[in-house]
Structures are given as structure tokens and as C-alpha cells.
Residue frames as a rotation matrix with the C-alpha (Angstrom) as fourth column:
UNK 1
0.672 -0.740 0.001 53.62
0.158 0.145 0.977 -20.16
-0.723 -0.657 0.215 4.45
UNK 2
0.614 -0.468 -0.635 56.54
-0.769 -0.535 -0.350 -18.66
-0.176 0.704 -0.688 2.45
UNK 3
0.572 -0.445 0.688 58.65
0.300 0.895 0.329 -21.15
-0.763 0.018 0.646 0.49
UNK 4
0.466 -0.409 -0.784 61.37
-0.868 -0.385 -0.315 -21.29
-0.173 0.827 -0.534 -2.15
UNK 5
0.961 -0.148 0.234 63.26
0.193 0.964 -0.182 -24.00
-0.199 0.220 0.955 -4.04
UNK 6
0.134 -0.970 -0.202 67.01
-0.680 -0.238 0.693 -24.59
-0.720 0.045 -0.692 -4.32
UNK 7
0.911 0.186 0.368 67.85
0.140 0.699 -0.701 -26.08
-0.388 0.690 0.611 -7.73
UNK 8
-0.207 -0.959 -0.193 70.85
-0.172 -0.158 0.972 -26.61
-0.963 0.235 -0.132 -9.97
UNK 9
0.645 0.483 0.593 70.10
0.537 0.265 -0.801 -25.90
-0.544 0.835 -0.088 -13.64
UNK 10
-0.584 -0.735 -0.343 72.03
0.132 -0.503 0.854 -24.75
-0.801 0.454 0.391 -16.67
UNK 11
0.418 0.718 -0.557 70.30
-0.455 -0.365 -0.812 -23.04
-0.786 0.593 0.174 -19.58
UNK 12
0.265 -0.277 0.924 70.73
0.547 0.832 0.093 -25.45
-0.794 0.481 0.372 -22.51
UNK 13
0.820 0.090 0.565 70.65
0.551 -0.388 -0.739 -22.80
0.153 0.917 -0.368 -25.22
UNK 14
0.814 -0.566 0.130 73.24
-0.581 -0.791 0.193 -20.62
-0.006 -0.233 -0.973 -23.47
UNK 15
0.233 -0.727 0.646 75.49
-0.227 0.606 0.763 -23.67
-0.946 -0.325 -0.023 -23.01
UNK 16
0.472 0.009 0.882 75.07
0.761 0.500 -0.412 -24.54
-0.445 0.866 0.229 -26.70
UNK 17
0.956 -0.121 0.268 76.05
0.043 -0.843 -0.536 -20.96
0.291 0.524 -0.801 -27.64
UNK 18
0.566 -0.787 0.246 79.14
-0.688 -0.286 0.667 -21.15
-0.454 -0.547 -0.704 -25.40
UNK 19
0.177 -0.482 0.858 80.21
0.234 0.868 0.439 -24.47
-0.956 0.123 0.266 -26.97
UNK 20
0.679 0.130 0.722 79.67
0.728 0.002 -0.685 -23.19
-0.090 0.992 -0.094 -30.52
UNK 21
0.917 -0.377 0.132 81.68
-0.358 -0.922 -0.149 -20.04
0.178 0.089 -0.980 -29.79
UNK 22
0.326 -0.822 0.467 84.48
-0.504 0.267 0.822 -22.17
-0.800 -0.503 -0.327 -28.30
UNK 23
0.393 -0.131 0.910 84.47
0.632 0.757 -0.164 -24.33
-0.668 0.640 0.380 -31.48
UNK 24
0.890 -0.015 0.456 84.86
0.363 -0.583 -0.727 -21.25
0.276 0.813 -0.513 -33.68
UNK 25
0.748 -0.638 0.184 87.62
-0.647 -0.636 0.420 -19.90
-0.151 -0.433 -0.889 -31.45
UNK 26
0.241 -0.661 0.711 89.54
-0.099 0.712 0.695 -23.20
-0.966 -0.238 0.106 -31.60
UNK 27
0.544 0.017 0.839 89.20
0.754 0.429 -0.497 -23.49
-0.368 0.903 0.221 -35.40
UNK 28
0.902 -0.136 0.409 90.62
0.130 -0.819 -0.559 -19.99
0.411 0.557 -0.721 -35.88
UNK 29
0.737 -0.667 0.113 93.64
-0.388 -0.279 0.879 -20.42
-0.554 -0.691 -0.464 -33.61
UNK 30
0.360 -0.698 -0.620 97.06
-0.879 -0.030 -0.477 -20.77
0.314 0.716 -0.624 -35.21
UNK 31
-0.597 -0.669 0.443 98.24
-0.788 0.594 -0.164 -23.56
-0.153 -0.446 -0.882 -32.91
UNK 32
-0.079 0.631 0.771 95.21
-0.111 0.763 -0.636 -25.64
-0.991 -0.136 0.010 -33.98
UNK 33
0.174 0.039 -0.984 96.07
-0.960 -0.216 -0.178 -25.36
-0.219 0.976 -0.001 -37.68
UNK 34
-0.212 -0.184 -0.960 95.78
-0.625 0.781 -0.012 -28.81
0.751 0.597 -0.280 -39.37
UNK 35
-0.839 -0.014 0.544 94.20
-0.495 0.436 -0.752 -30.21
-0.227 -0.900 -0.373 -36.21
UNK 36
-0.582 0.664 -0.470 91.58
0.051 0.607 0.793 -32.96
0.812 0.437 -0.387 -36.18
UNK 37
-0.974 0.164 -0.158 90.06
0.152 -0.049 -0.987 -31.67
-0.169 -0.985 0.022 -32.92
UNK 38
-0.372 0.917 0.145 86.30
0.145 -0.097 0.985 -31.86
0.917 0.387 -0.097 -32.43
UNK 39
-0.965 0.247 0.093 83.95
-0.148 -0.217 -0.965 -30.59
-0.218 -0.944 0.246 -29.73
UNK 40
-0.510 0.843 -0.172 80.43
0.063 0.236 0.970 -32.03
0.858 0.484 -0.173 -29.57
UNK 41
-0.799 0.389 0.459 77.55
-0.569 -0.238 -0.787 -31.30
-0.197 -0.890 0.411 -27.20
UNK 42
-0.687 0.640 -0.345 74.93
0.376 0.719 0.584 -34.02
0.622 0.272 -0.735 -26.78
UNK 43
-0.572 0.499 0.651 71.85
-0.631 -0.775 0.039 -32.17
0.524 -0.388 0.758 -25.58
UNK 44
0.434 0.795 -0.424 69.97
-0.319 0.576 0.753 -35.31
0.843 -0.191 0.504 -24.55
UNK 45
0.500 -0.308 -0.809 72.62
0.717 0.671 0.188 -36.63
0.485 -0.674 0.557 -22.16
UNK 46
0.964 -0.182 0.196 74.13
-0.243 -0.902 0.356 -33.19
0.112 -0.391 -0.914 -21.35
UNK 47
0.507 -0.834 0.219 77.61
0.434 0.467 0.770 -34.37
-0.744 -0.296 0.599 -22.23
UNK 48
0.725 -0.413 -0.551 80.44
-0.661 -0.640 -0.391 -32.55
-0.191 0.648 -0.737 -24.01
UNK 49
0.705 -0.516 0.487 82.83
0.497 0.849 0.180 -34.79
-0.506 0.115 0.855 -25.98
UNK 50
0.593 -0.634 -0.497 86.29
-0.727 -0.686 0.008 -33.54
-0.346 0.357 -0.868 -26.94
UNK 51
0.720 -0.481 0.501 88.57
0.563 0.826 -0.016 -35.47
-0.406 0.293 0.865 -29.31
UNK 52
0.834 -0.516 -0.197 92.04
-0.552 -0.773 -0.312 -34.09
0.009 0.369 -0.929 -30.04
UNK 53
0.552 -0.676 -0.488 95.67
-0.100 0.527 -0.844 -35.10
0.828 0.515 0.224 -30.67
UNK 54
-0.367 -0.806 -0.464 97.55
0.495 0.253 -0.831 -34.28
0.788 -0.535 0.306 -27.44
UNK 55
-0.015 0.326 -0.945 97.24
0.999 -0.028 -0.026 -33.05
-0.035 -0.945 -0.325 -23.86
UNK 56
-0.821 -0.350 -0.452 98.24
0.362 -0.930 0.065 -29.48
-0.443 -0.110 0.890 -24.68
UNK 57
-0.824 0.560 0.088 95.40
-0.179 -0.404 0.897 -29.10
0.537 0.724 0.433 -27.16
UNK 58
-0.109 0.792 -0.601 92.97
0.696 0.493 0.523 -30.80
0.710 -0.361 -0.605 -24.78
UNK 59
-0.302 -0.092 -0.949 93.88
0.874 -0.425 -0.237 -28.32
-0.381 -0.901 0.209 -22.03
UNK 60
-0.978 -0.091 -0.189 93.50
0.008 -0.917 0.399 -25.39
-0.209 0.388 0.897 -24.46
UNK 61
-0.541 0.841 -0.031 90.03
0.093 0.097 0.991 -26.61
0.836 0.533 -0.131 -25.52
UNK 62
0.004 0.524 -0.852 88.92
0.945 0.277 0.175 -27.03
0.328 -0.805 -0.494 -21.90
UNK 63
-0.600 -0.297 -0.743 90.17
0.585 -0.796 -0.154 -23.53
-0.545 -0.527 0.652 -21.05
UNK 64
-0.964 0.258 0.058 88.33
-0.119 -0.619 0.776 -22.13
0.236 0.742 0.628 -24.07
UNK 65
-0.221 0.930 -0.294 85.07
0.467 0.366 0.805 -23.84
0.856 0.040 -0.515 -23.04
UNK 66
-0.060 0.160 -0.985 85.38
0.993 -0.094 -0.075 -22.55
-0.105 -0.983 -0.153 -19.45
UNK 67
-0.832 -0.294 -0.471 86.16
0.287 -0.954 0.090 -18.99
-0.475 -0.060 0.878 -20.56
UNK 68
-0.793 0.601 0.101 83.20
-0.093 -0.283 0.955 -18.99
0.602 0.748 0.280 -22.97
UNK 69
-0.038 0.795 -0.605 80.90
0.776 0.405 0.484 -20.28
0.630 -0.451 -0.632 -20.23
UNK 70
-0.338 -0.151 -0.929 82.04
0.820 -0.532 -0.212 -17.51
-0.462 -0.833 0.303 -17.89
UNK 71
-0.985 -0.049 -0.167 81.43
-0.038 -0.877 0.479 -14.90
-0.170 0.478 0.862 -20.60
UNK 72
-0.487 0.867 -0.103 77.92
-0.018 0.108 0.994 -16.32
0.873 0.486 -0.037 -21.10
UNK 73
-0.322 0.282 0.904 77.31
-0.900 -0.388 -0.199 -16.04
0.295 -0.877 0.379 -17.31
UNK 74
0.717 0.429 -0.550 77.27
-0.251 0.894 0.371 -19.82
0.651 -0.128 0.748 -16.77
UNK 75
0.490 -0.528 0.694 78.96
-0.810 0.018 0.586 -21.37
-0.322 -0.849 -0.419 -13.75
UNK 76
0.086 -0.546 -0.833 81.82
-0.745 0.520 -0.418 -23.63
0.662 0.657 -0.362 -14.85
UNK 77
-0.701 -0.298 0.648 81.54
-0.684 0.539 -0.492 -25.66
-0.203 -0.787 -0.582 -11.64
UNK 78
0.400 0.894 0.200 78.61
-0.707 0.440 -0.553 -27.41
-0.583 0.080 0.809 -13.36
UNK 79
0.460 -0.320 -0.829 81.14
-0.683 0.469 -0.560 -29.28
0.567 0.824 -0.003 -15.49
UNK 80
0.661 -0.255 0.706 82.32
-0.412 0.664 0.624 -32.68
-0.628 -0.703 0.334 -14.28
UNK 81
0.228 -0.682 -0.694 85.65
-0.940 0.030 -0.339 -33.43
0.252 0.730 -0.635 -15.96
UNK 82
0.960 0.121 0.252 86.10
-0.180 0.957 0.227 -37.18
-0.214 -0.264 0.941 -16.25
UNK 83
0.135 -0.946 0.296 89.24
0.048 0.305 0.951 -39.11
-0.990 -0.114 0.086 -17.08
UNK 84
-0.028 -0.257 -0.966 91.06
-0.949 -0.295 0.106 -38.87
-0.313 0.920 -0.236 -20.40
UNK 85
0.482 0.157 0.862 90.50
0.061 0.975 -0.212 -41.84
-0.874 0.154 0.461 -22.67
UNK 86
-0.603 -0.706 -0.371 92.62
-0.398 -0.137 0.907 -42.80
-0.691 0.695 -0.198 -25.63
UNK 87
0.600 0.789 -0.133 90.58
-0.451 0.196 -0.871 -43.07
-0.661 0.583 0.474 -28.80
UNK 88
0.841 -0.258 0.476 91.84
0.498 0.713 -0.493 -44.64
-0.212 0.652 0.728 -32.02
UNK 89
0.363 -0.800 0.477 95.49
0.557 -0.224 -0.800 -44.00
0.747 0.556 0.364 -32.83
UNK 90
-0.650 -0.708 -0.275 97.10
0.676 -0.373 -0.636 -41.09
0.348 -0.600 0.721 -31.04
UNK 91
-0.253 0.644 0.722 93.82
-0.131 -0.762 0.634 -39.27
0.958 0.066 0.278 -30.38
UNK 92
-0.960 0.028 -0.277 92.66
0.278 0.102 -0.955 -38.38
0.002 -0.994 -0.106 -26.86
UNK 93
-0.213 0.960 0.182 88.96
0.217 -0.136 0.967 -38.40
0.953 0.245 -0.179 -26.01
UNK 94
-0.979 -0.030 -0.201 87.44
0.203 -0.202 -0.958 -36.65
-0.012 -0.979 0.204 -23.00
UNK 95
-0.152 0.982 0.108 83.83
0.542 -0.009 0.840 -36.66
0.827 0.186 -0.531 -21.93
UNK 96
-0.989 -0.107 0.102 82.66
-0.006 -0.660 -0.751 -33.79
0.148 -0.743 0.652 -19.74
UNK 97
-0.275 0.937 -0.215 79.32
0.884 0.334 0.326 -34.21
0.377 -0.101 -0.921 -18.00
UNK 98
-0.646 0.214 0.733 77.15
-0.262 -0.964 0.051 -31.17
0.717 -0.159 0.679 -17.29
UNK 99
-0.873 0.293 -0.391 75.58
0.486 0.450 -0.749 -31.49
-0.043 -0.844 -0.535 -13.83
UNK 100
-0.462 0.823 0.331 71.82
-0.388 -0.523 0.759 -30.94
0.797 0.222 0.561 -13.81
UNK 101
0.643 0.749 -0.160 69.79
-0.128 0.311 0.942 -31.22
0.755 -0.585 0.296 -10.64
UNK 102
0.044 -0.581 0.812 71.06
-0.974 -0.208 -0.095 -31.62
0.224 -0.787 -0.575 -7.11
UNK 103
-0.362 -0.263 -0.894 72.52
-0.139 0.964 -0.228 -35.04
0.922 0.042 -0.385 -6.21
UNK 104
0.647 0.649 -0.401 71.12
0.236 0.331 0.914 -36.82
0.725 -0.686 0.061 -3.16
UNK 105
0.070 -0.710 -0.701 74.41
0.985 0.162 -0.066 -36.43
0.160 -0.685 0.710 -1.26
UNK 106
-0.829 -0.365 0.424 74.62
0.356 -0.929 -0.104 -32.69
0.432 0.065 0.900 -1.97
UNK 107
0.008 0.920 0.393 70.93
-0.176 -0.386 0.906 -32.27
0.984 -0.076 0.159 -1.06
UNK 108
0.599 0.160 -0.784 71.58
0.650 0.473 0.594 -34.00
0.466 -0.866 0.179 2.27
UNK 109
-0.453 -0.837 -0.305 74.50
0.885 -0.381 -0.270 -31.63
0.110 -0.392 0.913 2.92
UNK 110
-0.660 0.275 0.700 72.32
-0.007 -0.933 0.360 -28.61
0.752 0.232 0.617 2.13
UNK 111
0.440 0.896 -0.066 69.52
0.002 0.073 0.997 -29.80
0.898 -0.439 0.030 4.44
UNK 112
0.342 -0.401 -0.850 72.03
0.909 0.369 0.192 -30.56
0.237 -0.838 0.491 7.22
UNK 113
-0.736 -0.650 0.189 73.62
0.606 -0.757 -0.242 -27.10
0.301 -0.063 0.952 6.85
UNK 114
-0.312 0.712 0.630 70.19
-0.219 -0.699 0.681 -25.44
0.924 0.075 0.374 7.05
UNK 115
0.657 0.603 -0.452 69.15
0.252 0.389 0.886 -27.46
0.710 -0.696 0.104 10.12
UNK 116
0.043 -0.743 -0.668 72.48
0.986 0.140 -0.093 -26.80
0.162 -0.655 0.738 11.87
UNK 117
-0.577 -0.293 0.762 72.05
0.337 -0.936 -0.104 -23.05
0.744 0.197 0.639 11.34
UNK 118
-0.746 0.331 -0.577 69.27
0.595 -0.056 -0.802 -22.86
-0.297 -0.942 -0.155 13.95
UNK 119
-0.852 0.498 -0.162 66.91
-0.522 -0.779 0.347 -20.91
0.047 0.380 0.924 11.69
UNK 120
-0.407 0.793 0.454 63.21
-0.148 0.433 -0.889 -21.66
-0.901 -0.429 -0.059 12.08
UNK 121
0.027 0.364 -0.931 62.70
-0.997 -0.060 -0.052 -23.22
-0.075 0.929 0.361 8.67
UNK 122
0.350 0.091 0.932 61.98
-0.114 0.992 -0.054 -26.68
-0.930 -0.087 0.358 7.31
UNK 123
-0.206 -0.472 -0.857 64.03
-0.953 -0.103 0.285 -28.08
-0.223 0.876 -0.429 4.43
UNK 124
0.340 0.354 0.871 62.92
-0.158 0.935 -0.318 -31.12
-0.927 -0.030 0.374 2.46
UNK 125
-0.760 -0.635 -0.137 64.38
-0.312 0.172 0.934 -32.98
-0.570 0.753 -0.329 -0.51
UNK 126
0.447 0.887 0.115 62.07
-0.189 0.219 -0.957 -33.25
-0.875 0.406 0.265 -3.52
UNK 127
0.915 -0.147 0.375 63.59
0.397 0.479 -0.783 -35.27
-0.065 0.865 0.497 -6.40
UNK 128
0.023 -0.967 0.253 66.51
0.958 -0.052 -0.283 -33.13
0.287 0.249 0.925 -7.62
UNK 129
-0.184 -0.061 0.981 65.71
-0.039 -0.997 -0.069 -29.97
0.982 -0.051 0.181 -5.64
UNK 130
-0.669 -0.032 -0.742 65.42
0.730 0.157 -0.665 -28.80
0.138 -0.987 -0.082 -2.04
UNK 131
0.119 0.773 0.623 62.30
0.301 -0.626 0.719 -26.96
0.946 0.102 -0.307 -0.82
UNK 132
-0.831 -0.394 -0.394 62.64
0.510 -0.254 -0.822 -24.61
0.223 -0.883 0.412 2.13
UNK 133
0.201 0.941 0.273 59.61
0.453 -0.336 0.826 -23.41
0.869 -0.042 -0.494 4.15
UNK 134
-0.755 -0.398 -0.521 59.46
0.641 -0.285 -0.712 -20.87
0.135 -0.872 0.471 6.94
UNK 135
0.228 0.888 -0.400 57.11
0.928 -0.322 -0.186 -18.45
-0.294 -0.329 -0.897 8.67
UNK 136
0.571 -0.100 -0.815 59.17
-0.023 -0.994 0.107 -15.35
-0.821 -0.043 -0.569 7.87
UNK 137
0.947 -0.250 0.202 60.63
0.207 -0.006 -0.978 -14.30
0.245 0.968 0.046 4.56
UNK 138
0.523 -0.793 0.312 63.65
-0.830 -0.557 -0.024 -12.93
0.193 -0.247 -0.950 6.47
UNK 139
0.256 -0.402 0.879 64.48
-0.446 0.757 0.477 -16.48
-0.857 -0.514 0.014 7.60
UNK 140
0.767 0.074 0.637 64.28
0.465 0.620 -0.632 -17.69
-0.441 0.781 0.441 4.00
UNK 141
0.853 -0.491 0.178 66.61
-0.203 -0.626 -0.753 -14.91
0.481 0.606 -0.633 2.86
UNK 142
0.328 -0.742 0.585 69.01
-0.893 -0.041 0.449 -15.89
-0.309 -0.669 -0.676 5.64
UNK 143
0.461 -0.110 0.880 68.98
0.108 0.992 0.068 -19.46
-0.881 0.063 0.469 4.28
UNK 144
0.933 -0.114 0.341 69.80
0.338 -0.050 -0.940 -18.16
0.124 0.992 -0.008 0.79
UNK 145
0.592 -0.758 0.272 72.77
-0.690 -0.652 -0.314 -16.15
0.416 -0.002 -0.910 2.09
UNK 146
0.317 -0.440 0.840 73.88
-0.638 0.556 0.532 -19.16
-0.701 -0.705 -0.104 4.17
UNK 147
0.636 -0.014 0.772 73.86
0.412 0.851 -0.325 -21.41
-0.652 0.524 0.547 1.09
UNK 148
0.922 -0.326 0.208 75.65
0.028 -0.480 -0.877 -18.80
0.385 0.814 -0.434 -1.05
UNK 149
0.467 -0.777 0.421 78.46
-0.884 -0.394 0.253 -18.62
-0.031 -0.490 -0.871 1.50
UNK 150
0.132 -0.363 0.922 78.99
-0.311 0.868 0.386 -22.40
-0.941 -0.338 0.002 1.38
UNK 151
-0.276 -0.267 -0.923 80.48
-0.961 0.099 0.259 -24.24
0.022 0.959 -0.284 -1.62
UNK 152
0.311 0.502 0.807 78.53
-0.506 0.806 -0.306 -27.41
-0.804 -0.313 0.505 -2.36
UNK 153
-0.529 -0.676 0.513 80.47
0.069 0.568 0.820 -28.33
-0.846 0.469 -0.254 -5.52
UNK 154
-0.512 0.377 0.772 77.83
0.853 0.118 0.508 -27.26
0.100 0.919 -0.382 -8.01
UNK 155
-0.941 0.151 0.304 76.02
-0.128 -0.987 0.097 -24.04
0.315 0.053 0.948 -8.88
UNK 156
-0.510 0.804 -0.305 72.78
0.818 0.342 -0.463 -23.39
-0.268 -0.486 -0.832 -7.01
UNK 157
-0.762 0.401 0.509 69.83
-0.054 -0.822 0.567 -21.22
0.645 0.404 0.648 -8.01
UNK 158
-0.801 0.527 -0.282 67.02
0.356 0.041 -0.934 -20.04
-0.481 -0.849 -0.221 -5.74
UNK 159
-0.852 0.521 0.058 63.65
-0.124 -0.307 0.944 -19.99
0.509 0.796 0.326 -7.48
UNK 160
-0.123 0.958 -0.261 59.88
0.352 0.288 0.891 -19.92
0.928 0.018 -0.372 -6.80
UNK 161
-0.965 -0.138 -0.222 59.97
0.258 -0.368 -0.893 -17.57
0.042 -0.920 0.391 -3.79
UNK 162
-0.202 0.971 0.128 56.34
0.334 -0.055 0.941 -17.57
0.921 0.233 -0.313 -2.68
UNK 163
-0.825 -0.031 0.564 54.67
-0.447 -0.576 -0.684 -15.65
0.346 -0.817 0.462 0.09
């Protein structure tokens, strides 16, 4: 029975390259001269930490990270921008989480969308992914196009297509 999996993953090395390129870009900019801004990527928790002096620089750093991710062919909707926090003194700290895996709520929305479509497939939630089974590959491809048309708030990839 043909199957495929719907997952949400970001390549860690490509993300690291995008963050490093954004760091270099920020250090070379004139408006960041004499700045104490830092950008750190924690690979274990998949969290980007930005520390800078003011909102303007924070916005510029975020824009730089997003543009570098787009150039590296990463979907910037995988970033979850939290609230700004004030660090010591006049510094602003922002932690950006990188979404990995499909949340239970998003997985339920995906399964509901597939079941409401009327296609003859079965969708089931398995940990942080959704597995779709059907008798015809054409039905599975219709599910992929259905999910691509909908915005679920995070990037989706379609892997392990088996016949």
C-alpha cells in the first residue's frame, strides 16, 4: 500500500551557515560599528539568541537572518519569534526558537484537512510526523498538493514516498 510522511525539518548545517553569514554581514555593516551585538545558535535546543542595544538593530539583525535563510533555501516560517527581553543595562535580548517536528495541534489540523477532502486515504499521527496511506499514488499526490495549498504555520516536507 503506497505511503508517505509529512514532516517539518530544517537542515541544521544549512541553518548554521545562514546564521554565520548573517553574523559576518552584521559585523561589516557601518550602522553596527562599535556595537556589542551578538548572534548565537544553540544546536542542542535549536534556539537563536540575539543580544543588541536597541530595537532598530534588533530588527536589522532579524531581517538579516531571514534574508540569509531565504538565500540558503530555508523556510523562515520555521522561526518562532518570542518576546523581547531586557538583558543587563540597556541591552535587548531576543530568543528565536526554530520549529522542528509537527506540533500535535498542527498535525490534527492536517489530518482533519485530509479527511475533509474526501480522498480515499488514511492519515495518522506518528510522534512529530503524519503518515498518509492510500491505494493509489494519484490520491497521495492529491494530498500533497492539498497540503501545499494550505498554510499550517510551519514548513512541511513530504518524504518516504513508497509504493
